[in-house]
C-alpha positions in Angstrom: -62.7 -26.8 2.7 -59.7 -24.7 3.2 -59.1 -23.5 6.5 -57.2 -20.8 7.2 -54.8 -20.0 10.0 -54.8 -16.6 11.4 -51.4 -15.2 13.1 -52.0 -13.3 16.3 -49.3 -11.0 16.5 -47.7 -11.2 20.3 -46.5 -7.8 21.9 -42.9 -7.9 22.0 -41.4 -5.7 24.6 -38.6 -3.1 24.0 -35.2 -2.9 25.3 -35.2 -3.1 28.7 -33.8 -0.5 30.8 -33.1 -1.8 34.2 -29.7 -4.1 34.1 -30.0 -7.9 33.6 -29.5 -9.7 37.3 -26.7 -10.5 37.0 -24.8 -7.6 35.4 -21.8 -5.9 36.6 -23.0 -2.4 36.9 -25.8 -3.7 39.9 -23.2 -5.7 41.5 -20.5 -3.1 41.8 -23.2 -0.7 42.9 -24.3 -3.4 45.2 -20.7 -4.0 46.5 -20.2 0.1 47.1 -23.5 0.4 49.2 -22.6 -3.0 51.3 -18.8 -1.5 51.7 -20.4 1.6 52.9 -22.7 0.5 55.6 -19.1 -0.9 57.4 -17.9 2.3 57.7 -16.9 3.3 61.4 -15.8 1.7 64.6 -16.2 -1.2 65.6 -14.8 -3.4 68.5 -13.9 -6.8 68.0 -14.4 -9.9 70.1 -12.1 -12.7 68.3 -11.1 -16.1 69.0 -8.5 -18.0 66.8 -8.2 -21.7 66.9 -4.5 -22.5 65.2 -3.8 -26.4 63.7 -2.3 -28.4 66.9 -3.3 -26.3 69.7 -7.0 -27.0 71.6 -6.8 -23.9 73.4 -8.3 -20.9 71.2 -6.6 -17.6 72.2 -8.7 -14.1 72.6 -8.1 -11.4 71.6 -10.1 -8.0 71.8 -9.5 -5.0 69.2 -11.2 -2.3 67.4 -11.5 -1.7 63.6 -12.2 1.3 62.0 -13.2 1.5 58.8 -13.1 4.6 56.5 -13.6 6.2 53.3 -11.4 8.4 50.8 -13.2 10.6 49.4 -11.7 10.5 45.5 -10.7 6.8 45.1 -7.0 6.8 43.4 -7.6 3.3 42.3 -11.0 1.3 41.5 -14.6 2.4 41.7 -14.2 3.3 45.8 -11.4 3.0 48.4 -11.3 2.2 52.2 -8.6 2.6 55.1 -9.2 -0.4 57.6 -7.2 0.6 61.0 -6.8 -1.8 64.0 -5.3 -1.8 67.8 -5.6 -4.0 70.5 -8.6 -3.3 73.7 -7.1 -6.5 75.2 -4.8 -8.9 73.9 -4.7 -12.0 76.5 -1.3 -12.9 75.9 -2.3 -13.0 72.3 0.8 -11.0 70.8 3.3 -12.7 72.9 2.0 -16.3 72.0 1.4 -15.0 68.1 4.2 -12.3 67.0 3.6 -12.8 63.0 0.3 -10.5 64.0 0.7 -6.9 64.4 -0.8 -5.7 67.4 -1.7 -2.4 65.1 -1.6 -1.1 61.8 -3.5 0.5 58.3 -4.2 -0.6 55.0 -5.7 0.9 52.0 -8.1 -1.1 50.2 -9.1 -0.6 46.8 -12.9 -1.8 45.6 -12.2 -2.8 41.8 -14.9 -4.6 40.0 -15.2 -8.1 42.1 -11.6 -7.1 43.8 -10.8 -5.6 46.8 -7.4 -4.8 46.3 -5.1 -4.1 49.7 -2.2 -2.7 50.6 -0.7 -5.4 52.7 -1.9 -8.6 53.9 -2.5 -10.3 57.2 0.9 -12.0 57.2 3.3 -9.8 55.1 3.4 -6.4 54.1 2.9 -7.4 50.3 -0.3 -6.5 48.4 -2.9 -8.6 48.4 -5.7 -9.3 46.2 -9.4 -11.0 46.9 -12.5 -11.8 44.9 -15.6 -10.9 45.8 -18.5 -12.9 46.4 -21.8 -11.1 47.1 -24.3 -13.5 49.4 -27.2 -11.5 49.8 -27.2 -7.9 50.3 -26.2 -8.5 53.9 -23.1 -11.2 53.3 -20.2 -11.0 51.5 -17.6 -13.5 51.0 -13.8 -12.5 49.9 -11.1 -15.5 48.6 -7.5 -14.8 48.3 -4.2 -15.9 47.7 -1.4 -14.5 49.6 1.9 -15.6 50.5 1.3 -19.2 49.9 -1.7 -19.2 52.0 -5.8 -19.7 51.1 -8.1 -17.5 52.8 -11.8 -17.4 53.1 -13.5 -14.8 54.8 -17.5 -14.2 55.5 -18.3 -11.3 56.6 -22.3 -10.7 57.6 -24.0 -7.6 58.5 -26.6 -8.3 61.2 -29.5 -6.3 62.8 -29.9 -3.3 60.4 -25.6 -2.7 60.8 -25.2 -2.7 64.1 -23.3 -6.1 64.2 -20.6 -8.0 62.0 -20.0 -11.7 62.1 -17.2 -12.9 60.4 -15.5 -16.2 59.9 -12.4 -16.8 58.4 -10.7 -20.0 57.2 -7.0 -19.9 56.5 -5.2 -22.9 54.5 -1.5 -23.4 54.3 -0.1 -26.1 51.8 -3.8 -27.3 51.1 -4.4 -27.7 55.4 -6.7 -25.9 57.4 -3.9 -23.9 59.5 -6.3 -20.9 61.3 -9.8 -20.4 62.1 -11.5 -16.8 63.5 -14.2 -15.8 64.6 -15.0 -12.5 65.2 -18.1 -10.8 66.9 -18.5 -7.0 65.9 -20.4 -4.6 67.5 -20.8 -0.6 65.7 -19.2 2.0 68.7 -19.7 4.6 66.4 -21.1 5.3 62.8 -19.3 6.7 59.4 -17.3 9.8 59.7 -16.1 12.4 57.0 -14.8 10.6 54.0 -10.7 11.5 53.9 -9.0 13.6 51.3 -6.8 11.6 49.1 -3.2 12.0 49.9 
């Protein structure tokens, strides 16, 4: 008695037109969307803790995030401007920080390239990790510092929560928390200089 085995063909799906889940195309689009959600004017309430100092230092400032109409580098370009509202003596105690300033930042794949860093006027590059649609983490090495910044958009982008940790020579030296409230939405894109 012979038995024959019949092979049943399986339905083979054709090539997918949707980018794979970990695809750079999908993530980069998501990063541009995340940065666009941050555009506008923010009031930033900040608290800094410095190694060796028991008391935290307060600083209230404004932060404006704008986009450029045509990026000269990368997939998107942004301008960050800041100035103090109330400094509570912060700049007298920490003169290495600039009370007001501006930097340009370029989104290049999974990197954010900035025209300056937090502690000097030298350019800085950050690696971007997107946690979910509301949060990303910037990891940077700059002038002997290792910096990790977590930024989360909250309550339909009305608030931002930022935590920043800065290590110098492997020792945690500065811890910051920022609670930011949106005051204005995005304006028109800036013309490219």
